TINUMAR-104920 format. One record per residue: residue number from 0; x, y, z of N, C-alpha, C in turn; residue in three letters. Coordinates in steps of 0.001 Angstrom, whole numbers, plus 500000, padded with zeros to 6 digits. Layout:
N
- NUM / X / Y / Z / X / Y / Z / X / Y / Z / ALA
...
This chain:
84
- 0 / 500736 / 498995 / 500149 / 499772 / 499840 / 500165 / 501096 / 501248 / 500187 / UNK
- 1 / 500847 / 502461 / 499318 / 500985 / 503323 / 499074 / 501448 / 504260 / 500360 / UNK
- 2 / 502516 / 504702 / 500677 / 502437 / 505878 / 501919 / 502850 / 507023 / 501398 / UNK
- 3 / 501931 / 508263 / 501317 / 502263 / 509254 / 500907 / 502156 / 510438 / 502127 / UNK
- 4 / 503620 / 511513 / 501795 / 503847 / 512408 / 502642 / 503604 / 513650 / 501671 / UNK
- 5 / 502938 / 514757 / 502364 / 502415 / 515852 / 501688 / 504226 / 516688 / 500286 / UNK
- 6 / 503935 / 516584 / 499327 / 505169 / 517056 / 499038 / 505997 / 515630 / 498107 / UNK
- 7 / 505912 / 514720 / 498758 / 506685 / 513627 / 498116 / 506116 / 512158 / 497834 / UNK
- 8 / 506563 / 511860 / 496737 / 506242 / 510497 / 495919 / 506232 / 509564 / 497342 / UNK
- 9 / 505370 / 508358 / 496942 / 504942 / 507629 / 498369 / 505852 / 506073 / 497827 / UNK
- 10 / 506012 / 505625 / 499380 / 506646 / 504266 / 499735 / 506212 / 502818 / 499067 / UNK
- 11 / 506569 / 502099 / 498333 / 505671 / 500844 / 497880 / 506503 / 500066 / 498744 / UNK
- 12 / 505528 / 499418 / 499538 / 505926 / 497912 / 499956 / 505878 / 496651 / 499428 / UNK
- 13 / 506879 / 495783 / 498687 / 506461 / 494495 / 498328 / 507169 / 493120 / 499066 / UNK
- 14 / 506356 / 491857 / 499510 / 505105 / 492381 / 499757 / 504242 / 493112 / 500083 / UNK
- 15 / 503303 / 493402 / 499277 / 502422 / 494709 / 500135 / 501866 / 493861 / 501964 / UNK
- 16 / 502393 / 494753 / 503045 / 502374 / 494514 / 504060 / 501232 / 494643 / 504580 / UNK
- 17 / 500301 / 495311 / 504440 / 498883 / 495810 / 504871 / 497772 / 494577 / 504584 / UNK
- 18 / 498320 / 493884 / 503463 / 497594 / 492691 / 503090 / 498018 / 491494 / 503958 / UNK
- 19 / 498734 / 491551 / 504809 / 499298 / 490028 / 505457 / 498870 / 490162 / 506575 / UNK
- 20 / 498178 / 488756 / 507423 / 497779 / 489025 / 508855 / 499107 / 488787 / 509609 / UNK
- 21 / 498730 / 488958 / 510669 / 500273 / 489063 / 512069 / 501501 / 487866 / 511897 / UNK
- 22 / 500898 / 486797 / 511394 / 501386 / 484897 / 511194 / 502678 / 485604 / 510241 / UNK
- 23 / 502169 / 486391 / 509195 / 503107 / 486079 / 507658 / 503654 / 487620 / 508126 / UNK
- 24 / 503007 / 488940 / 509089 / 504214 / 489962 / 509284 / 505072 / 489019 / 510210 / UNK
- 25 / 505431 / 488816 / 510917 / 506681 / 487983 / 511520 / 507415 / 487566 / 510908 / UNK
- 26 / 507450 / 487395 / 509066 / 508551 / 486571 / 508951 / 507974 / 486748 / 506927 / UNK
- 27 / 508685 / 487962 / 506890 / 508273 / 488564 / 505438 / 509521 / 487919 / 505155 / UNK
- 28 / 509247 / 487581 / 503578 / 510471 / 486790 / 502620 / 510802 / 487888 / 501593 / UNK
- 29 / 512115 / 488590 / 501459 / 512876 / 489539 / 500619 / 512058 / 490456 / 500818 / UNK
- 30 / 511580 / 491154 / 502010 / 510811 / 492535 / 501433 / 511969 / 493401 / 500933 / UNK
- 31 / 510775 / 494645 / 499908 / 511392 / 495629 / 498901 / 510612 / 496624 / 499464 / UNK
- 32 / 511321 / 497662 / 500213 / 510609 / 498840 / 499821 / 511273 / 499761 / 498748 / UNK
- 33 / 510200 / 500659 / 497662 / 510945 / 501428 / 497143 / 510095 / 502429 / 497115 / UNK
- 34 / 510499 / 503880 / 496332 / 509903 / 504820 / 496196 / 509986 / 505397 / 494735 / UNK
- 35 / 509306 / 505352 / 493725 / 509119 / 505495 / 492194 / 509703 / 506614 / 491992 / UNK
- 36 / 510457 / 506699 / 491288 / 511533 / 507548 / 490680 / 512701 / 507998 / 491489 / UNK
- 37 / 512744 / 506975 / 492469 / 513747 / 507661 / 493323 / 514834 / 506006 / 494048 / UNK
- 38 / 514177 / 504847 / 494251 / 515055 / 503926 / 494233 / 514418 / 502996 / 495375 / UNK
- 39 / 514864 / 501813 / 495499 / 514625 / 500529 / 496356 / 515330 / 500238 / 497018 / UNK
- 40 / 515551 / 499931 / 498002 / 516438 / 498748 / 499233 / 515370 / 497759 / 499343 / UNK
- 41 / 516384 / 496402 / 499195 / 515776 / 495244 / 499125 / 516371 / 494654 / 500599 / UNK
- 42 / 515672 / 493665 / 501845 / 515990 / 493096 / 502945 / 515999 / 491777 / 502424 / UNK
- 43 / 516815 / 490924 / 502308 / 516973 / 489582 / 501927 / 517363 / 488453 / 502924 / UNK
- 44 / 516098 / 487415 / 502766 / 515542 / 486749 / 503470 / 514839 / 486624 / 504451 / UNK
- 45 / 514143 / 486567 / 505330 / 513179 / 486790 / 506596 / 513260 / 488444 / 507289 / UNK
- 46 / 512071 / 488791 / 507057 / 512056 / 490177 / 508144 / 510976 / 489933 / 509194 / UNK
- 47 / 510807 / 490509 / 510472 / 509771 / 490232 / 511532 / 509476 / 491659 / 511017 / UNK
- 48 / 508068 / 492204 / 510582 / 507528 / 493516 / 510041 / 506681 / 493479 / 511102 / UNK
- 49 / 506320 / 492993 / 512247 / 505230 / 493455 / 513301 / 505558 / 494359 / 514040 / UNK
- 50 / 504899 / 495426 / 513987 / 504607 / 496964 / 514253 / 505548 / 497558 / 514464 / UNK
- 51 / 506306 / 497224 / 512935 / 507389 / 498646 / 512891 / 506667 / 499463 / 511954 / UNK
- 52 / 507207 / 500492 / 512132 / 506741 / 501886 / 511472 / 507765 / 502170 / 510203 / UNK
- 53 / 507750 / 501172 / 509102 / 508728 / 501678 / 508299 / 509382 / 502945 / 507511 / UNK
- 54 / 507752 / 503821 / 507665 / 507941 / 504749 / 506818 / 509095 / 506030 / 507568 / UNK
- 55 / 509354 / 505393 / 509200 / 509960 / 506253 / 510067 / 511388 / 505798 / 509969 / UNK
- 56 / 511273 / 504290 / 509737 / 512791 / 503839 / 509863 / 513583 / 503780 / 508700 / UNK
- 57 / 512586 / 503784 / 507748 / 513551 / 503859 / 506437 / 513362 / 504844 / 505194 / UNK
- 58 / 514409 / 505498 / 504975 / 514118 / 507127 / 503994 / 514794 / 506621 / 502758 / UNK
- 59 / 514274 / 506799 / 502195 / 514447 / 506748 / 499897 / 514487 / 508172 / 500182 / UNK
- 60 / 515276 / 509041 / 499371 / 515837 / 509952 / 498470 / 516901 / 510058 / 497282 / UNK
- 61 / 516592 / 510842 / 496544 / 517909 / 510520 / 495349 / 518642 / 510575 / 495870 / UNK
- 62 / 519561 / 509438 / 495437 / 521293 / 509184 / 495828 / 521513 / 509041 / 497358 / UNK
- 63 / 520274 / 508810 / 498239 / 520774 / 507781 / 499628 / 519377 / 507267 / 499932 / UNK
- 64 / 519982 / 506343 / 500908 / 518779 / 505788 / 501006 / 519884 / 505785 / 502987 / UNK
- 65 / 518355 / 506068 / 503741 / 519238 / 506097 / 505069 / 518293 / 505092 / 506045 / UNK
- 66 / 519062 / 504340 / 506661 / 517759 / 503251 / 507765 / 518297 / 503584 / 508761 / UNK
- 67 / 517019 / 503922 / 510141 / 517428 / 504281 / 511499 / 518053 / 506047 / 511176 / UNK
- 68 / 516900 / 506509 / 510437 / 517871 / 508056 / 509905 / 517737 / 509025 / 511559 / UNK
- 69 / 517090 / 508821 / 512720 / 516860 / 509402 / 513434 / 517825 / 509464 / 514577 / UNK
- 70 / 518744 / 509558 / 515496 / 519485 / 509935 / 516201 / 519111 / 508949 / 517550 / UNK
- 71 / 520200 / 507969 / 517740 / 519347 / 507129 / 518898 / 518345 / 506024 / 518638 / UNK
- 72 / 518051 / 505804 / 517320 / 516633 / 505251 / 516668 / 517751 / 503206 / 516515 / UNK
- 73 / 518803 / 503517 / 516126 / 519092 / 502165 / 516090 / 519716 / 501373 / 517002 / UNK
- 74 / 518933 / 500173 / 517048 / 519127 / 499046 / 518627 / 520387 / 498248 / 517962 / UNK
- 75 / 520666 / 497919 / 519370 / 522044 / 497242 / 519455 / 521949 / 496026 / 518251 / UNK
- 76 / 522594 / 495112 / 518229 / 522815 / 493860 / 517338 / 521998 / 492632 / 518141 / UNK
- 77 / 520867 / 492213 / 517491 / 520147 / 491250 / 518150 / 518997 / 491969 / 518836 / UNK
- 78 / 518526 / 492897 / 519073 / 517381 / 493590 / 520029 / 516617 / 493933 / 519064 / UNK
- 79 / 515282 / 493685 / 519112 / 514304 / 493929 / 518186 / 513790 / 495440 / 518166 / UNK
- 80 / 513619 / 495944 / 517237 / 512960 / 497253 / 517005 / 511602 / 497687 / 517150 / UNK
- 81 / 510688 / 496527 / 517762 / 508805 / 497027 / 518132 / 508750 / 498173 / 518522 / UNK
- 82 / 509483 / 498708 / 519445 / 509280 / 499623 / 520049 / 508543 / 501324 / 519356 / UNK
- 83 / 509164 / 500825 / 518032 / 509253 / 502283 / 517415 / 508256 / 502130 / 516424 / UNK
């Protein structure tokens, strides 16, 4: 499902996360987040997308991909980011 921000193009999630149930969100295979005319980022393997605010955690701009863009947002290795 596209996510729009005023003045910006929308982000697209493949698979469409809004169509997945809770069990499927815990084990998303080959997640791709893209922004038309900007670019995309792929997360290979399984990603737990439960309760993630991916619009806040991933920013796609022309010439830049930023994951955990806000200071203090990135969790230590092995720690869940479900509180974001």
